[in-house]
C-alpha positions in Angstrom: 52.8 -21.6 35.4 51.3 -24.8 33.5 48.5 -24.8 35.9 47.7 -21.0 35.4 47.8 -21.7 31.6 45.2 -24.3 31.9 42.9 -22.5 34.4 42.9 -19.3 32.0 40.6 -20.6 29.0 38.3 -22.3 31.7 37.9 -18.9 33.5 37.4 -17.0 30.2 34.8 -19.7 29.1 33.0 -19.7 32.3 32.4 -15.8 32.2 31.7 -15.8 28.7 28.8 -18.3 29.4 27.8 -16.3 32.2 27.7 -13.2 30.4 25.3 -14.7 27.5 23.4 -16.3 29.9 22.4 -13.3 31.7 22.2 -11.5 28.5 19.4 -13.3 26.8 20.7 -16.1 24.7 18.9 -18.8 26.7 15.7 -17.3 27.1 15.7 -14.1 29.2 15.4 -10.5 27.5 18.2 -8.8 25.9 16.5 -5.4 25.3 14.1 -3.4 27.7 12.8 -0.3 25.5 10.4 2.3 27.1 8.4 3.6 24.4 5.6 6.8 24.2 3.0 6.8 21.6 4.8 8.7 19.1 7.9 6.3 19.6 5.6 3.3 18.7 4.2 5.3 15.9 7.5 6.3 14.2 8.9 2.9 14.5 6.1 1.3 12.8 6.5 3.8 9.8 10.2 3.2 9.7 10.7 -0.6 10.2 7.6 -2.9 10.2 6.6 -5.2 7.3 3.4 -3.1 6.7 5.7 -0.6 6.0 8.1 -2.3 3.4 4.9 -3.5 1.8 3.4 -0.1 1.2 6.8 1.2 -0.1 7.0 -1.5 -2.8 3.5 -1.4 -3.6 4.1 2.3 -4.4 7.2 1.7 -6.1 5.6 -0.8 -8.6 3.1 2.3 -9.5 6.1 4.2 -9.8 7.8 2.0 -12.6 4.4 1.9 -14.3 4.4 5.3 -14.6 7.9 5.7 -15.9 7.0 2.8 -18.5 4.1 5.2 -19.8 6.4 8.2 -19.8 9.0 6.1 -21.7 6.1 5.7 -24.4 6.0 9.4 -25.2 9.6 9.3 -26.0 11.3 8.3 -29.0 12.5 4.4 -29.1 15.4 3.5 -30.9 15.1 -0.3 -32.3 17.3 -2.8 -34.0 16.1 -5.4 -36.1 18.3 -8.2 -37.5 17.6 -11.4 -39.4 20.7 -13.5 -39.7 21.7 -16.7 -41.4 18.2 -17.4 -43.2 19.6 -20.3 -45.3 16.9 -21.6 -47.8 17.8 -24.8 -49.9 14.4 -26.0 -51.5 12.7 -26.7 -54.8 9.7 -24.5 -55.4 7.1 -24.1 -58.3 7.8 -21.0 -60.5 5.3 -19.7 -63.0 6.4 -18.5 -66.4 4.7 -14.8 -67.0 4.5 -15.4 -70.8 3.2 -19.2 -71.3 1.8 -19.6 -67.6 3.5 -22.8 -67.4 5.1 -23.9 -64.0 8.7 -25.1 -63.8 10.6 -26.4 -60.5 13.5 -24.4 -59.6 16.3 -25.1 -57.2 16.6 -22.5 -54.3 19.9 -22.6 -52.6 20.4 -19.1 -50.6 21.1 -17.3 -47.8 19.5 -13.9 -46.6 20.8 -11.6 -43.8 19.3 -8.1 -43.1 19.6 -5.6 -40.5 17.2 -2.5 -39.9 17.8 0.5 -37.4 14.7 2.7 -36.7 13.8 5.7 -34.5 10.0 5.3 -33.7 7.7 7.7 -32.1 4.2 7.7 -30.9 2.2 10.8 -31.7 -0.3 11.0 -28.6 -2.2 14.0 -30.0 -3.5 11.8 -33.4 -2.7 8.4 -32.3 -0.4 7.9 -35.4 3.4 6.4 -35.6 6.1 8.1 -37.2 9.3 6.3 -38.0 12.8 7.0 -39.3 13.9 3.6 -40.8 17.7 2.7 -42.5 18.3 -0.8 -43.6 20.6 -2.9 -45.6 19.8 -6.4 -47.1 22.3 -9.1 -48.3 21.1 -11.9 -50.5 23.6 -14.8 -51.3 22.7 -17.2 -54.2 25.1 -20.1 -54.1 23.8 -21.5 -57.5 23.9 -18.3 -59.2 26.7 -16.4 -61.5 26.0 -13.2 -59.4 26.2 -14.8 -56.0 26.0 -11.7 -53.8 23.6 -8.9 -54.2 23.1 -5.9 -51.6 19.9 -4.1 -51.4 20.1 -0.8 -49.2 17.6 1.7 -48.1 20.0 4.5 -46.5 17.1 6.4 -45.2 12.9 5.9 -44.9 10.4 7.8 -43.3 7.4 6.4 -42.3 4.0 7.7 -41.1 0.8 5.8 -40.3 -2.2 7.4 -39.1 -5.4 5.7 -38.0 -8.7 7.8 -38.6 -11.5 7.5 -36.3 -9.7 5.0 -34.4 -9.5 4.4 -30.4 -6.6 6.8 -29.4 -5.3 4.6 -26.3 -2.2 7.2 -26.0 -4.4 10.0 -25.5 -6.3 8.3 -22.9 -3.2 7.2 -21.0 -2.1 11.1 -21.1 -4.9 11.9 -19.2 -5.3 9.0 -16.8 -1.5 7.7 -15.9 -0.3 11.2 -14.2 -4.0 11.0 -12.2 -3.2 7.4 -11.7 0.4 8.2 -10.2 -0.6 11.2 -8.2 -3.2 8.8 -6.6 -0.4 6.0 -5.8 1.5 9.0 -4.1 -1.6 9.7 -1.9 -2.5 6.3 -1.0 1.4 5.5 -0.1 0.9 8.4 2.5 -2.8 7.1 3.6 -1.3 3.4 4.0 1.5 5.2 6.1 -1.2 6.6 8.3 -2.8 3.2 8.3 0.3 1.8 9.8 0.0 4.7 12.3 -3.6 3.7 13.3 -2.8 0.3 13.6 0.3 0.9 15.8 -1.9 3.2 18.2 -4.5 0.4 18.2 -1.7 -2.1 19.4 -0.2 0.4 21.7 -3.2 1.0 23.7 -4.3 -2.8 23.4 -1.1 -3.2 25.5 -1.7 -0.6 27.8 -5.4 -1.6 28.4 -4.1 -5.0 29.3 -1.3 -3.8 31.4 -4.1 -1.7 33.4 -6.0 -5.0 33.6 -3.1 -6.7 35.3 -2.4 -3.8 37.7 -5.6 -3.9 38.7 -5.9 -7.7 39.2 -2.5 -7.5 41.2 -3.9 -4.7 43.2 -7.4 -6.6 43.8 -5.7 -9.4 45.0 -3.4 -7.1 47.5 -6.7 -5.0 48.6 -8.8 -8.4 49.2 -5.8 -10.2 51.2 -5.8 -7.0 53.4 -9.7 -6.7 53.4 -9.8 -10.7 54.2 -7.5 -10.4 57.2 -9.6 -7.5 58.7 -12.7 -9.3 57.9 -11.5 -12.4 60.0 -10.7 -10.1 62.9 -14.2 -8.7 62.6 -15.7 -12.0 62.5 -14.0 -13.0 65.7 -15.7 -10.4 67.5 -18.9 -10.6 65.7 -19.3 -7.5 63.8 -19.2 -9.5 60.4 -21.0 -12.6 59.3 -19.4 -15.9 58.1 -20.9 -15.3 54.7 -18.9 -12.2 54.3 -16.0 -13.7 54.9 -16.7 -16.5 52.4 -17.6 -13.7 49.9 -14.1 -12.1 50.4 -12.2 -15.5 50.3 -14.0 -16.2 46.9 -13.1 -12.8 45.5 -9.5 -13.5 46.6 -9.6 -17.0 44.9 -11.3 -15.4 41.6 -8.7 -12.5 41.8 -5.9 -15.0 42.0 -7.5 -16.9 39.1 -7.8 -13.3 37.3 -4.1 -12.7 37.4 -3.2 -15.6 35.1 -5.5 -14.6 32.5 -4.6 -11.1 32.5 -0.8 -11.9 32.3 -1.4 -13.9 29.2 -3.8 -11.0 27.6 -0.4 -8.9 28.4 1.7 -11.1 26.8 -0.3 -11.8 23.6 -0.8 -8.0 23.4 3.0 -7.1 23.8 3.9 -10.1 21.1 1.5 -8.5 18.7 2.7 -5.2 19.2 6.3 -6.3 18.9 6.0 -8.5 15.8 4.0 -5.4 14.1 7.0 -3.0 15.1 9.6 -5.7 13.7 11.2 -6.7 17.2 12.3 -10.2 17.9 11.3 -12.1 21.3 14.4 -10.7 23.0 13.0 -7.3 23.3 10.4 -6.3 26.1 8.8 -3.1 25.6 7.2 -1.1 28.4 5.0 1.9 27.4 4.4 5.0 28.7 0.6 6.0 29.0 0.0 9.6 27.3 -0.4 12.1 30.2 -3.0 14.0 28.5 -4.9 14.7 25.1 -4.4 18.1 23.1 -7.3 20.6 23.4 -8.2 20.0 19.2 -11.7 21.6 18.0 -12.0 20.4 14.6 -14.2 22.0 11.8 -16.2 19.6 9.5 -16.0 21.8 6.5 -12.3 22.4 7.0 -11.7 18.6 7.3 -13.9 17.7 4.3 -12.1 20.3 2.1 -8.7 19.1 3.0 -10.1 15.5 2.5 -10.7 16.1 -1.0 -8.0 17.7 -1.8 -5.4 15.7 -0.3 -6.8 12.2 -0.1 -6.8 9.6 -3.0 -10.7 9.5 -2.6 -11.5 12.2 -5.2 -9.0 11.2 -7.5 -10.3 7.4 -7.4 -13.8 8.8 -8.4 -12.4 11.0 -11.1 -10.6 7.6 -12.5 -13.5 5.6 -12.3 -15.7 8.3 -14.6 -12.5 9.0 -17.0 -12.7 5.0 -17.4 -16.0 4.6 -18.2 -15.8 7.6 -20.5 -12.6 5.7 -22.3 -14.8 2.7 -22.6 -17.3 4.5 -24.3 -14.7 6.1 -26.7 -13.3 2.7 -27.5 -16.8 1.2 -28.3 -17.5 4.2 -30.6 -14.1 4.0 -32.6 -15.5 0.6 -33.8 -18.3 1.4 -35.5 -19.0 3.0 -38.9 -16.3 3.2 -41.3 -12.6 2.6 -40.5 -9.6 4.2 -42.3 -6.0 4.1 -42.1 -3.7 6.4 -44.3 -0.4 5.7 -44.3 2.9 7.1 -46.5 6.7 6.6 -46.6 9.2 8.5 -48.4 12.8 7.1 -48.7 16.0 6.2 -50.7 16.9 2.4 -52.0 19.5 1.1 -54.1 20.9 -2.5 -55.0 24.6 -3.8 -55.8 27.1 -6.5 -56.2 29.0 -4.7 -53.1 28.3 -2.0 -50.6 29.8 1.0 -52.4 27.3 0.2 -55.5 24.4 -0.4 -53.0 25.0 3.0 -51.5 25.7 5.1 -54.5 23.2 7.2 -56.4 20.0 5.9 -54.6 16.7 6.3 -56.4 13.7 7.5 -54.4 10.7 5.9 -53.2 7.3 6.9 -52.4 4.2 5.2 -51.3 1.1 6.6 -50.0 -2.2 5.0 -49.5 -5.6 4.9 -47.7 -7.3 1.8 -46.6 -10.7 1.5 -45.6 -13.1 -0.8 -44.0 -17.1 -0.4 -43.5 -19.4 -2.8 -41.9 -22.5 -3.5 -43.9 -24.6 -5.7 -41.8 -23.4 -6.1 -38.1 -27.0 -7.0 -36.9 -26.6 -3.9 -34.3 -23.7 -5.1 -32.6 -21.6 -1.8 -32.6 -24.6 0.2 -31.6 -25.4 -2.3 -28.8 -21.7 -2.1 -27.6 -22.0 1.9 -27.5 -25.3 1.7 -25.7 -24.0 -0.4 -23.1 -20.8 1.6 -22.5 -22.7 4.7 -22.0 -25.4 2.7 -19.8 -22.2 1.6 -17.7 -21.0 5.5 -17.7 -24.1 6.5 -16.1 -24.1 4.0 -13.6 -20.7 4.8 -12.4 -21.5 8.5 -12.5 -24.5 7.9 -10.0 -22.4 5.5 -8.0 -19.9 8.2 -7.8 -22.6 10.7 -6.5 -24.0 8.3 -4.2 -20.6 7.8 -2.7 -19.8 11.3 -2.2 -23.0 11.6 -0.2 -22.0 8.9 1.9 -18.4 9.8 2.4 -19.6 13.7 3.4 -21.5 12.0 6.2 -19.1 9.8 7.5 -16.6 12.7 7.6 -19.2 14.5 9.6 -19.7 11.8 12.0 -15.8 11.3 12.6 -15.4 15.0 13.3 -18.3 14.9 15.8 -17.1 11.9 17.5 -13.5 13.3 17.8 -14.6 16.8 19.1 -16.6 14.8 22.0 -13.8 12.6 22.9 -11.4 15.5 24.4 -14.2 16.3 26.9 -14.9 12.8 27.4 -11.2 12.0 28.3 -11.4 14.7 30.8 -14.5 13.3 32.5 -13.0 9.9 32.4 -9.8 11.2 34.2 -12.0 13.1 36.9 -14.0 9.7 37.4 -10.5 7.7 37.7 -9.2 9.9 40.3 -12.9 10.0 42.1 -13.1 6.1 41.9 -9.7 5.7 43.6 -10.5 8.1 46.3 -13.7 6.3 46.7 -11.8 3.1 47.0 -9.7 4.4 49.7 -12.4 6.0 51.9 -14.3 2.5 51.6 -11.5 0.6 52.6 -10.9 2.8 55.6 -14.6 2.3 56.3 -14.5 -1.1 55.9 -11.7 -1.4 58.5 -13.8 0.9 61.1 -17.0 -1.5 60.2 -19.0 1.2 59.0 -19.5 -0.4 55.6 -20.4 -4.2 54.5 -18.2 -6.3 51.9 -20.6 -5.9 49.1 -20.1 -2.0 49.4 -16.5 -2.6 49.6 -16.7 -4.7 46.5 -18.7 -2.0 44.8 -16.2 0.4 45.4 -13.5 -1.8 44.3 -15.1 -2.7 41.2 -16.0 1.0 40.3 -12.4 1.9 40.7 -11.6 -1.0 38.0 -14.1 0.1 35.9 -13.0 3.7 36.0 -9.2 3.1 35.3 -10.2 0.6 32.2 -12.5 3.4 31.0 -10.0 6.2 31.0 -7.4 4.1 29.3 -9.8 3.0 26.7 -11.3 6.7 25.9 -7.6 7.8 25.6 -7.0 4.9 23.0 -10.2 6.2 21.2 -9.3 9.7 21.1 -6.0 9.0 19.4 -7.5 6.4 17.1 -9.8 8.9 15.9 -7.1 11.2 15.5 -5.4 9.1 13.2 -8.3 8.1 11.3 -8.9 11.7 10.5 -5.5 12.3 9.6 -5.9 9.5 7.2 -8.7 11.0 5.5 -7.3 14.4 5.1 -3.6 13.8 4.9 -3.1 16.9 7.4 -1.5 16.9 10.9 -3.7 18.8 13.1 -1.2 19.3 15.8 1.7 20.6 13.6 -0.7 22.6 11.5 0.6 21.0 8.3 -0.3 18.8 5.3 1.5 15.4 5.8 4.1 14.9 2.7 6.6 12.2 1.6 10.1 13.0 0.1 9.2 10.6 -3.1 12.4 11.6 -4.6 14.2 10.1 -1.8 11.9 7.0 -1.9 12.2 6.3 -5.6 16.3 6.5 -5.7 16.5 4.0 -3.4 
């Protein structure tokens, strides 16, 4: 019984150690994932660091837009000045004699203000509804406490011919937020494109390694055949040495291709957010969809859906805003202000709020520069000149953009046919090598011809994977341009309400 008790913990510990050792905690791969192209793209969008960065960049723009929206709403503000104690000696002038006497101040002032403020976007003015209460404690006076109340006061301030920033914000901020939405979707498409690029980098490295392993296997077999043929005199020693050298080089190449594959897998695994205990096996797409895109359709969707057109519109609006701001600083400046309210004072709160007296203040302030040496006019001319430059740059950019879209559509439409041809070339090259290998066994061809057939097979396999990769990279590039899924025939969209609720 005692022996069993001593043995059981050791047995459990041993089994646990073997389990963890076999499952990757000591350097072995814990997970093996087989992933298609769609799996890789979806995983990148869901859990890559790039997706997280894109999300938070958008959220920063979202909160900026929320701040702008809040500026359009009334704000409730509380102001207080508490415990302002003043004990000092100051000079006081007699209004009748003009003489100065020094008097002692010994008082404390407390005030409380509550206001509702509203910016008026249409005119650039500001409307405020205010109530306030002030208490003055004079410690050296026979009337130590005095209250001054303003139960209600309405203020309105209106700049005339001034730069109305809120009016411009009402035009620019919604466009900027819409641009941020489109940029977020474009960043997701950029993530798709990066994932596709890494996906085919791994596949290309895998193909190169497979071909290197097959080259070693085929060269070993060919070398054995060459040695037998050399014995009977149907092949030269130089051919045997050539195959020997090819075998050595093929074995060296395996190490290089294995390193390339591991690096490509590491890049993909890191991008997808997997750790080193995950090994990814990729599945090559069997075929490419038959898609023939129309340039005008892609271009129209890119103008409608992407951030490009909005970016140009914002550039022009910002330039026009600068002109308006420059114009507002020249010539006569005026500001109209008015307030109406009630106020009263008393020794206690009941008196301070009883029978309040009305107060009205209305005024107009003016400012006119007499001589500014043409500075104001120069600022306006400068702003207008920059506006014309921006418009010319936007027009030039649009011309280049149209050309870029046309080129990308033309390239994509050629790639489907190119992939089909590459597939045929890959099949032909494999068959050609099999025939060449049989002919070499029969002594019908030389080592050079065999090597050529083997190189052709390797090149055709690599070219096929490269063409498929180019097809999908071009497809996702056009998706990013137009924010449209041409396979599903629907516009790309994101649930921004869900995104901003998190």
